[in-house]
N, C-alpha and C positions, 0 to 999 in steps of 0.2 A: 558517278558510277566508277566502281573499282574494277579494272580489267587487267588480266594477266595475258600477255602475248608470248607464246612459246615459239621461238625461232626469230633470230635477229638478222636474217638475210634481207634481201630487197623487199620482199612482201611484208615481213614482220616490221621492218623499219618504217615502211610507208604507212602501215596501219597505225603504228605507234605515233608517227608524226601527225596524222589526222586527229587521233583521239586525244593526245596530250595537248594539242592546240585548242581543244574545246573544253579544257579544264577538267578532264577526267583524270582519275588517279590510275596511272599506267605503270605496270612493272613488266620489264622484258626479261625473258629467260632464254639462255643459250649455253651450250656446252663449250662454245668458243669465247674465251674471255675478251679477245680483241673486238669481236662483234658487239659484245655487251658494253665494252668501254666506248665504242663508237656511238652507240645509242645514248648512253648516259651523258657523253660529252656534247652531243649535238642537239639533244631533245630534253624536254622537261619530264624525264621518266626515271624510275628506279631500275636497277639492274641486278640480276642474280646469275652467276655463272654456275652451270651444272646441267645434268640431264633432266629435261622437263618431265619425264615420266616417273622420276624418283619422288616418293611422297615427301621426304625431308626437304627437297629442293622446292617443291610447290609450297610447302609450309613456310619456308623462308621468304617466298615470293608473296605471301599473304593470302593463300588460298582459303583460309578459314573464314574470311569475311569478304571474299571476292564475289562480284555480281556475275562475271562472265570470264570464260577462258577461251582463247583463240589459239588452237594448235596448228601452227603453220611451219613446222620444221620440215627438213627435206625427207624425212622418213614417214611413210604412211603408218607403219606399225607404232612408232613413237607417238604420233598424233592420236591414234586410237587409244593406246594405253593411257596417255595423258588425260584424255577425256574420261576414261573409266575411273582412274584414280581420283580425279577432281570430283566426280559424282559420288563414288562409294566412300571415300575417306573424308572429303571436305564439303560435300553437299552443295557444290557450285551449281547455281540454278540454270545457267545457259552455257552450252558448250558447242563450239564451232570447230570443225576439223577439215583440213585440206587433205584430200586423198587423190593420188595420181593414178594408181594401178586400176585398170579397167575391170580386173577381176573382182575388186571390191565394190564396183559400181553397177554390176549387172542387175537388171530388174528382179531376177529371181532371189537376190539377196537383200532386197529393199527392206524387208522386215527385220534385218539384222540391227539396224540403227534405231532402236527403241529403248526406252528407259529400262525395260525389264530384260534387255539383252545387252547391247553395246550402247550406252547412253550418249548418243551424239544428236544434238538438236538440229544442226545444219551441217550437211556435207557439201563441201566445195570441190568441184572437179576442174582443175586448170585446163585440162585438155578439152573438156566439154565447153567451157567458157570461150576458149580460143577458137574452137571450131565454129561456134555461133558467131563470133566476131568476124571470122573469115567469110562466112556466108553473107553477113550484112555488107561487108566490103564489096563482095561480088555483086550484090543486089544494087549497089550504087557506085558504079565504076568511075564516075567522075569525081567522087569524093575521096579525100584521104582519111577521113574519119566519119563514122556513122554509128548511131545507136537508136533503138526504138523506144518510144514512151507511150503512155496512155493506152495500154493494151494494143499497141501497134497502130494506133490512130494518128500518132505524131512521130516525126523523125527529126533527130539532130544530125546535121551533116556538116562536115568541114570541107571547104573547097578553097582552092588557091585561085586568086583573081589574076587573069592574064590580060594581055592588051586587047583581046577581042571581046572582052566583057562589055555589054551595052550600057551598063550603069556605072562604069568607072567615073570617078570624080563627082558622083551624084550624092548630095546630102541624104542621109537616111530618111529624114522626114518627107522628102519628095517621093520616095519609093511608094509610100502609102497613097499619095495622090495619083501617081502614074499607074499603079496597079492596085486599085481599090478592092478588087475581089480576091486578090492573092492572099491566102492564109499562111503567111510566112513573115518571119522577123529575124533580123540580124542581132544576135545576142552577145557575140564576142568577136574581137579582131586581134590577130597577132601581127604586129608590124615591127620589122627589124628585131625579131626575137622576143618582143615584149607583148604579152597578152593583156588586153583591157576590155572593159565593157563600154561600148560606144554610147554617146549621147545622140539625140536626134539631129544635131548639127554636124556630126562627123561625116566625112566622106570615105568612100572606098577607093583605094589606090591599087595600081598594078603591083603584083607580088604579095598583096595582103593575103593572109590565111583567115577566112571568115567562117565563123560558126553560125549556122542558120537553123532555126526551128521552123518546120513546115508541116502543115497537115499532109498526111501520107498521100491523099488523093491529089494534092497540088505539087507533089515532089517533082514530076517531070517538067511542069511549067516553071517552077522555081529555078530549076537547074538551067533551063533555056534562058530565062531572064538574066541569069548571072553568067551566060555565055558557055554553058556546058551542055553537051548532048547526053542523052540517057539511052545509050546503046544496049541492046539485049545481048547477054553473054550466052553464046551457043556452043562454043568450043573452048574447053578449059583444060590446061595441063597442070597437074599437081605434082610437085617435086617433094617427095617425102611420104612414104606410105605407112607411117606410124599411126598412133592413136588419132592425132589431129587430122592428118590427110585422109585416113580411112573414114572418119566421121563425116568429113565434108563430102567425100565421094558418095557415101551411102545416102546422104540427104539429097544430093543432086540426082541420084538415080531414082529416088522416090517421087520427084516432081513430075507433074503431068506434062509440062512443056519439055520438049526434047532437048536435052543438054548432053553433048558428047564430051566425055571425060576420059583423059588418059593419066595414069599415075606412073611416075618414075621413082623407083626405090633401089638404093644401092645394096642394101643387105638382102641376100637371097631369101633367107627364112622369113623376114618381114614381108618381102614381096610376095612370097607364096601364100602367106596368111591373108594378105590383102586380096590376092586373086581368088582365093577360096571364099572370101566374105562378100565379094562384089559380083553382080550378075552381068551388067552391060558395060562395065568399065574395063578398058584394056590396061593391064599392068605390065610395065617394062622394067626389067632388072638391069640396073646400070647406074652410072654417075650422071647426075643432072647437069654437071658442068661440061659433059662431053657433047660437043656441038653436033657430032654425027647422030647421037642418040636423041638430041633435041629435034633434029631434022626428021628422024624416024617418028617422033611424036607429032610431027607436022606443026612445029612451033611457029612457022612463018605465017600460017593462016589462023593461029589461035587468037581468040578474043582476050584471053587472060592467062597468065601463069601465076600460080600460087606456090611459093617456096616456103615449106614449113618443116624443114629438117631441124635437127637439134643443134645445128652449127650456124651461127649468125653470118659468118663470112661466106659460107657456101650459099646461103639464102640470098645474100647481097649479090655475089658474083653471078649466080644463076639468073637472077632477075635482070642484071645488066646485059648478060649475054643474050637472053631471050628477047629483050627489047631491041638489041642491035641486029638480031636476026629477023625482026619484023613483027614480033608479038605486040599486040596493041596496048596491053596493060600488064603491069607487074605489081604483085602484092607479096611482101615477104615478112616472115616472122623475125622479130628482133628482140633479143633478151637484153642486150647491152644498150641502155638509153643514150650513151655517148656516141653511138653510131647513127642515131636518128637524124642529126644535121646533114648527114651524107645523102639522105634520100633525094633531095632536090638536085644536087650536082650530078648524081648518078642516074637521074631520070627514072627513079623508082616511084611509082604512082601512089602507093599506100603501104602502110606497115601495120603490123599487129604487135603490140607489146604484151606478152602473156602475163607479166607481173602486174601491169596496170589493169588488165581485165580481171585478174584474181582479186586485186585490192578492191576494185569497184564492186565485185560480187560479195566479198566479205562485208564491206561497208553497208551494202544494201540490207544485210541481216543484222548489223550492229546498230544501225540508226534506231532512234526511239520512236515510240508512238505509231503514227499513221504514215510514216515514210515508206513508200512502196518501191522506190528505186533510187540508186545513186550511181552516177557515172563520173569517173575522174578524168579531167582534161589535162593533156600534156603531162608534165612532171609534177603532178599534184598542184598545178597552178590554179585550177578552178574545179568546181563540181556542178553537175546538173542534178538537182534533187526533185524527185516526184513525190508529192505528199497529198494526202487527203486533208481537207480543212476541217478542223474540229469546231464544235459549237463554242468552246471556250477560247478559241484562238482570237487574238486581238485584231486579226485581219478579216474575220468573218463579218459580212454585212457592209464592208467598206469598198469604195471604188479604189482601183489601183493607184490613182493619182493622189489619194488621201492616205495611203499607207506609207509609213516612214521607212522605206527600204534604204539600205546603204547605197552609195554610189556604185559599188561594184556588184550590183544585183539587177537582173532583169527577169521578168516573167516571160517565159517562152510560149506557153500554150496553156489553155484551161479546158478541162473536160467537165461539161455540165450535163449530167445524165449520160446519154450515149453520144452527145454532140460535142465536137471540139470547137473552140472559139479562139479566134486570134485576139490576143489581149491588147486593149488600148487603155488610155487613162480613165475612160468612162466605164470600163468593164467592172462590174460589181462582183466581188468574191463572196460566195455564199457557203454556208455550212454544207459539207458533203461534196463540194466541188473538189476535183483533183487538179492540182496545178504543178507545172514544171518550172523550176527556177534555176537560172544560170547565175552562179555566185562565185566570185573570187574566193580563194581559200580563206583569206583573212576575215571574210564576211559571213562564212558558214555559221558560226555560233549565233550571230544576230538573227540569221534566217530561222534557225531552229527555235530561238526565243520567240520570234514573231508567230511562228506556227504553234508554239507551246506543245511541241511534240514530246517533251520529256515526261509529261504527266501520265503517259499511257505506255510505259516501257514493258512491264510484264503482264 
């Protein structure tokens, strides 16, 4: 597949890294020659320096025979015009655009993105993706990472093992014997900074970061088995009343269970807009780092603080101060991945990386065939792929133990009809089953080959 990626920032670079590693023909376009040079020097991609919306630049990038264009520059308008030029001038079949401004995303304008108007096949909203990620983090407060699969029937959670975990030093194969009815499986472990897919004989140690696939109905029990409590979040303080904070507050207001939310926003105009848009939420105008303002927000009795301003350091320091003042849980938005190792020492419970969520969302729409979802783990170290099994797939009709999966791959859950099944070696994968697979990045191409997903691209 020939793909043009417009924008060589963190999002564009990560997408190029994924797709070029899977033997796709990738060309990166950016008006910053240094970013283009970084991509061509570190990845197996071609590069073109120039404005992505210019027809001659797209022509030099190979748009005449491209299968897909991904417009992920920092400008919404450039992304939209790039898709229009790709469609009208070069007849590129599939066009994906990242759009940030909420004015472009309002439902009343949803008909705008059609082939006879503005030809964008998929619109990705980073703010919407981040807001959804924040809500998932709040739903599983004991986890540092979480994502839903199989239409919400299965959950991937990342938890840090502490000394109180009842199954510390227990081989994974024994967990099945000890908890035979638990529909959960450990699919990944990060130990001393290294992520790997465990074997049945591996044990869980204190300070391990474990990635666990569980049936949603068994989530609470799974957390308890691994020494975590599943406390209900009833009082939440959100620092940052922009698009992300506002979207989270709106969703929490609409829930039937009573959740008390307070929003702190430094910019007066943004605070006033948030106050006008919310019905039951108290909006405070001020600096989230101000301890007196945090006291006014009753942070000492809050179940969680969600720091989602556009400044990483503000989010980190606000989270640290809130925890020091008695807040039970802190979640912060972090754009700079080099700050993520500070989460543990600073006692920040969970983080959201907007670039990672955007990359996962775009990859979900780039993947071939019957792939229904993709979630990127860590710094593109692994992926969780949700896919429907085709009749032509080499795994259809086989038991899992008979499928030649690479060592860095584990099946996390299987959906048969409307029922989720905990996978074992004896589980037979049938046509039309939906499976979730945890795969180290190097093994993703082999997983796609086994699924034979490339035959059903367009």
